[in-house]
C-alpha positions, 0 to 999 in steps of 0.5 A: 600852895603845896598841900599837906596831903601832897607833903605826906604822899611825896615826902613819904615816898621819895626819900630813898637812899641808904644812910648810916647814923649813930645816936648820942652816947654811942661811941664812935668806932675806934681802931682795935687790934685784930684779936680784940676785934674778933673777941668782941665780935664773938661776944656781940649778940646777933641782930634779930631778923628783919620781919616779913609777911607771908609774901616776903615783903618787909613789915613796917617796924618802930624805929629806935628811940630818938637821941637828939643830934648835938654835933658830936655825931657829925663824923658819921653824918659825913659818911652818910653825905659821902654815900648819898653823893656817890649814889646816882641811881636806885630802884626797888619795891615798896610797901606803904602803910597809910595813916588809916591803916591802908596798905599799898605796894609798888615799885620806885625808880631814882636817877640823880639829879632830881628824877624819881618815879613811884608806880603803885600797883592796882587798885591804887590809881596813883603815879608820882613822877619828878623830872628834875624840875617838877613833881607830878602826882597823877591820879587815874581815877580822878583823872587829875595831875597835880604839879609842884616845884621840885625845889619846894618838896621834901625830895629836893635834898635827897635827889641832889647830887651833893648833900650835907644833911647837917647843913641842908636839913634840920637834923633833929636826931640820930640813933641806933639799936642792935637792929636798926639805925634811924635819922630824924629830919624836920622841915618847917614850911610857913603855909602848911606847918612842920612835918617830920621824916624818919629814915631807918636802915638795918644796922647789920649791913646798912641797908635802907629799911623804911621811912616814915613821914608825920604831916603837920596834922600828926598823921603818919605814912610809912614806906618799907622798901626791899629788893634794892638795886643801885647798879641799874640805871632806869630808862630816862624816858620814865621821868619825862613829863608831858606838861601840856597833857598834864595841865589839861 
């Protein structure tokens, strides 16, 4: 059985991919004469800067107010699908804010299909690895290694080579404001209940900003990411799992 704690941990972590979406009531982009486009740009208010802390790490922020997905935004969802399909690898740094207010940092590495690794910096003892079939959550302090099928985790659709968010997920809302764009997905599992995933991106350059997962008990875990690199291919050995050692 997959625990709610695992869903909160892994679901909050392994959903790193830049997306684009627009909310209901936001007009789709229309072709316009170059002169009109320049005039519109001149009157467009600048996007506020993304907030950071004293060390330059991003500070988790609230997403735009959710707007229900009604199908009219599907042309934009198709652009998201195309981007996700084209994205084969992604690396970067992350800051995680737990439901108890705890703050941890680390690095993540993604290589499609199905491989991901999250390394937390000390004092956190956690390490998460998926090899394309199985996800292992290793706790160095407790000396435990919990294994879960990748197919039964929130990772599966974001680590797939082909993705259609409207078809493969329960897409609840897409919304945007002058600063951020957000996509909300709900996933229902019979044994542990429903969890919600909110993905956020900067509106100016369509870069991944953060994601938040709400577990069935209502606890939220937020991860803000930065220093993203989609050109670097991680070492395949980073995703290897020695199953015999993990099961001891």
